[in-house]
C-alpha positions in Angstrom: -112.6 -75.6 -60.1 -113.4 -72.4 -62.1 -113.1 -69.0 -60.6 -116.8 -68.1 -60.8 -117.7 -71.1 -58.7 -115.0 -70.3 -56.0 -116.1 -66.6 -55.5 -118.9 -65.8 -53.0 -122.3 -65.2 -54.6 -123.9 -61.8 -53.9 -127.4 -60.5 -54.5 -128.6 -58.1 -57.2 -128.9 -54.4 -56.6 -130.5 -52.4 -59.3 -128.3 -49.5 -60.6 -131.2 -47.1 -61.1 -132.8 -47.8 -57.7 -134.2 -44.6 -55.9 -133.6 -44.4 -52.1 -136.3 -42.3 -50.5 -136.2 -40.5 -47.2 -139.4 -41.8 -45.5 -141.8 -39.7 -43.4 -144.9 -41.1 -41.7 -148.2 -39.2 -41.3 -147.9 -39.1 -37.5 -144.7 -37.0 -37.9 -146.5 -34.4 -40.0 -149.0 -33.7 -37.1 -146.4 -31.3 -35.6 -147.0 -28.7 -38.3 -149.8 -26.1 -37.8 -153.1 -26.6 -39.6 -153.3 -25.2 -43.1 -149.6 -25.0 -43.6 -147.6 -26.2 -46.6 -145.1 -28.9 -45.9 -142.4 -29.7 -48.4 -138.9 -31.2 -48.3 -137.3 -27.9 -47.1 -139.7 -27.7 -44.1 -139.0 -31.4 -43.3 -135.2 -30.8 -43.2 -135.7 -27.7 -41.1 -137.8 -29.7 -38.6 -135.2 -32.5 -38.4 -137.5 -35.2 -39.9 -135.3 -35.8 -42.9 -131.5 -35.8 -42.6 -130.5 -35.8 -46.2 -131.6 -34.2 -49.4 -132.9 -37.5 -50.9 -136.4 -37.6 -52.5 -139.1 -37.7 -49.8 -141.8 -40.4 -49.7 -144.8 -40.1 -47.4 -146.2 -43.3 -45.8 -149.5 -43.8 -44.0 -148.4 -44.9 -40.5 -150.4 -42.9 -38.0 -153.2 -40.3 -38.6 -153.3 -36.7 -39.7 -155.5 -34.7 -37.3 -155.8 -31.5 -39.5 -155.6 -30.4 -43.1 -152.1 -29.8 -44.6 -150.8 -29.2 -48.1 -148.1 -31.9 -48.4 -145.5 -31.6 -51.2 -143.3 -34.7 -51.7 -141.7 -36.8 -54.4 -143.8 -39.9 -53.7 -146.8 -41.0 -51.7 -148.2 -44.3 -50.7 -151.8 -44.7 -51.8 -153.1 -45.0 -48.2 -151.2 -41.8 -47.3 -152.7 -39.9 -50.2 -156.2 -41.1 -49.1 -155.5 -40.1 -45.4 -154.4 -36.6 -46.4 -157.5 -36.1 -48.5 -159.7 -37.5 -45.7 -158.2 -34.9 -43.3 -159.1 -32.1 -45.8 -155.5 -31.6 -47.1 -153.9 -31.8 -50.5 -151.1 -34.2 -51.6 -148.9 -32.6 -54.3 -146.3 -34.4 -56.3 -143.0 -32.7 -57.0 
């Protein structure tokens, strides 16, 4: 039997895949109203462990307006930040 049939088959992992550090909206509620939250503030607060690109997801609600700076946003998170009176800025 040929070697390629004897070896175990593995899945495909894209080489250029971007691994994001994910932060939900309910975690951003700890920051004071009107403040600017970026990757440096998230690391200082202990919400992100590594210096990977940050992505904001829409789990939970945002009770007050914040200026959120991140590398990526889900569409629902962007809408929820705007509905709370905040601004979602891409880095």
